[in-house]
C-alpha positions in Angstrom: -6.5 18.3 12.8 -5.0 21.3 11.1 -6.7 21.2 7.7 -9.6 18.8 8.0 -11.2 19.8 4.7 -8.1 19.1 2.7 -7.7 15.8 4.6 -11.3 14.8 3.8 -10.8 15.8 0.1 -7.7 13.5 0.0 -9.8 10.6 1.4 -12.5 11.2 -1.2 -9.9 11.4 -4.0 -8.4 8.1 -3.0 -11.9 6.5 -3.2 -12.8 8.2 -6.5 -9.4 7.0 -7.9 -10.3 3.4 -6.8 -7.0 3.4 -4.9 -7.7 0.8 -2.2 -4.1 0.8 -0.9 -4.0 4.6 -0.7 -7.4 4.6 1.0 -6.3 2.0 3.6 -3.3 4.1 4.5 -5.7 6.6 6.2 -6.5 3.9 8.7 -4.4 2.4 11.6 -2.9 -1.1 11.1 -5.5 -2.6 13.5 -8.3 -0.2 12.5 -11.9 -1.1 11.8 -14.2 -0.2 8.9 -17.9 -0.6 8.6 -19.8 0.3 5.4 -23.5 0.8 6.0 -25.0 -2.3 7.6 -22.3 -4.6 6.4 -20.1 -6.5 8.9 -17.2 -4.7 10.4 -13.8 -5.3 8.7 -10.7 -5.2 10.9 -7.1 -4.6 9.9 -5.6 -2.3 7.2 -5.0 -5.2 4.7 -8.5 -6.6 5.1 -9.9 -3.1 4.7 -7.9 -2.6 1.5 -9.1 -5.9 0.1 -12.7 -5.1 1.1 -12.8 -1.7 -0.6 -11.0 -3.1 -3.7 -13.8 -5.6 -4.1 -16.4 -2.8 -3.7 -14.5 -0.7 -6.3 -15.0 -3.6 -8.8 -18.7 -3.4 -8.3 -19.0 0.3 -9.5 -18.0 2.2 -12.5 -16.8 5.2 -10.6 -17.6 7.7 -7.8 -17.4 11.4 -7.0 -17.4 12.4 -3.4 -18.4 15.8 -2.1 -18.1 17.5 1.3 -21.4 19.0 2.4 -20.2 19.7 6.0 -17.7 18.4 8.6 -16.9 18.7 12.2 -13.6 18.0 13.9 -13.3 17.6 17.7 -9.7 16.3 17.5 -10.6 12.8 18.7 -13.5 12.5 16.2 -14.2 13.8 12.7 -17.7 13.7 11.2 -18.1 14.1 7.4 -21.5 14.8 6.0 -21.3 14.2 2.3 -22.8 13.2 -1.0 -21.4 10.6 -3.4 -22.5 10.2 -7.0 -21.8 6.7 -8.2 -21.7 5.6 -11.8 -23.0 2.1 -11.9 -21.5 -0.5 -14.2 -24.5 0.0 -16.5 -23.6 3.8 -16.7 -26.5 5.0 -14.6 -25.7 7.9 -12.1 -26.8 7.3 -8.5 -26.4 10.1 -6.0 -26.4 9.1 -2.3 -26.0 11.0 0.9 -23.8 9.7 3.7 -22.2 10.5 7.0 -18.8 9.2 8.0 -17.7 9.1 11.6 -14.0 8.7 12.2 -12.5 7.8 15.6 -9.0 9.2 15.4 -5.7 7.9 16.9 -2.3 9.6 16.3 -3.5 11.3 13.1 -5.0 8.1 11.6 -8.5 6.6 11.6 -8.9 3.9 14.2 -12.6 3.3 13.6 -14.3 4.3 10.3 -18.1 4.0 10.2 -20.0 5.0 7.1 -23.7 5.6 7.5 -25.3 5.2 4.1 -28.1 3.5 2.3 -26.7 2.1 -0.9 -29.9 0.4 -1.9 -30.4 2.6 -5.0 -26.8 1.7 -6.2 -27.7 -2.0 -6.6 -31.4 -1.7 -7.4 
């Protein structure tokens, strides 16, 4: 990918804006999405609905890029997200995303994260 950092920033901004539709447009129509140890969600519309429900459970989020690697077929994003819970408490969490790419879109989106502190 030509400008991986900019692309990752756009994904992060779509999440931080709670733009479920915009977020889903980074993923292929038949793509899959797995958030932590939750079951895999398949299909762009189902992913949009899933993340919209998650956005309703948080006040806000701010995503950061710590590092990234791009092999062309796969992109790995090491990052940090600071959530604002609905009660106003800030919760920083580290994550790693692995993207399996197809024709410039994400075919498989796996987030490796422990969100236990977010809901504690």
